[in-house]
C-alpha positions as CSV (number, residue, x, y, z in Angstrom):
1,M,-8.8,115.2,140.1
2,R,-9.6,111.8,141.3
3,K,-12.8,109.9,140.7
4,I,-14.6,109.5,144.0
5,Y,-17.7,107.5,143.0
6,T,-18.3,104.2,141.4
7,D,-21.1,103.1,139.1
8,V,-23.9,104.9,140.9
9,K,-26.4,106.7,138.7
10,M,-26.1,110.3,139.7
11,N,-29.9,110.8,139.7
12,E,-30.2,108.0,142.2
13,A,-27.8,109.4,144.8
14,M,-27.1,112.6,146.7
15,W,-23.4,113.6,147.0
16,Q,-21.6,116.2,148.9
17,V,-17.9,116.6,148.3
18,I,-15.7,119.4,149.6
19,E,-12.3,119.6,147.9
20,K,-9.4,121.7,149.1
21,E,-9.8,124.2,146.3
22,H,-13.5,124.7,147.3
23,M,-12.6,125.3,150.9
24,E,-9.9,127.8,149.8
25,M,-12.5,129.7,147.8
26,M,-15.0,129.7,150.7
27,T,-12.4,130.8,153.3
28,K,-10.3,132.9,151.0
29,Q,-7.3,131.2,152.6
30,T,-4.4,129.1,151.1
31,I,-4.4,125.6,152.5
32,T,-1.4,123.4,152.3
33,D,-1.6,119.8,151.3
34,K,-0.4,118.9,154.8
35,E,-3.1,121.0,156.5
36,W,-5.8,119.6,154.2
37,N,-4.8,116.0,154.6
38,R,-4.8,116.4,158.4
39,F,-8.2,118.1,158.2
40,V,-9.7,115.3,156.1
41,S,-8.2,112.6,158.2
42,K,-9.7,114.2,161.4
43,Y,-13.2,115.0,160.0
44,E,-14.1,112.7,157.2
45,D,-16.1,110.3,159.3
46,S,-17.9,113.1,161.1
47,F,-18.6,114.9,157.9
48,A,-20.3,111.8,156.4
49,E,-22.3,111.3,159.5
50,E,-23.5,114.9,159.6
51,V,-24.4,114.9,155.9
52,S,-26.4,111.6,156.5
53,I,-28.3,113.2,159.4
54,L,-29.0,116.3,157.3
55,A,-30.3,114.1,154.5
56,L,-32.6,112.3,156.9
57,D,-33.9,115.6,158.3
58,F,-34.6,116.8,154.8
59,W,-36.4,113.6,154.0
60,N,-38.5,113.8,157.1
61,E,-39.4,117.4,156.4
62,R,-40.2,116.9,152.7
63,D,-43.6,118.0,151.3
64,T,-45.2,114.7,150.8
65,E,-48.4,116.3,149.4
66,A,-46.5,117.8,146.5
67,I,-45.1,114.3,145.6
68,E,-48.5,112.6,145.5
């Protein structure tokens, strides 16, 4: 397994990583390396954008009264 992060403190960042094995477990399908590499190449930027939008939505919907 490769290291995908740098020197970010884990409690200071939100991460979402989907690995091939995770997708295989969710779909109950076997995925070849070729299929996975093509999938990642096609969707990695969109995935990052969508996760960023989701994080912003969560931030905007947070319960600010509970934080104060």
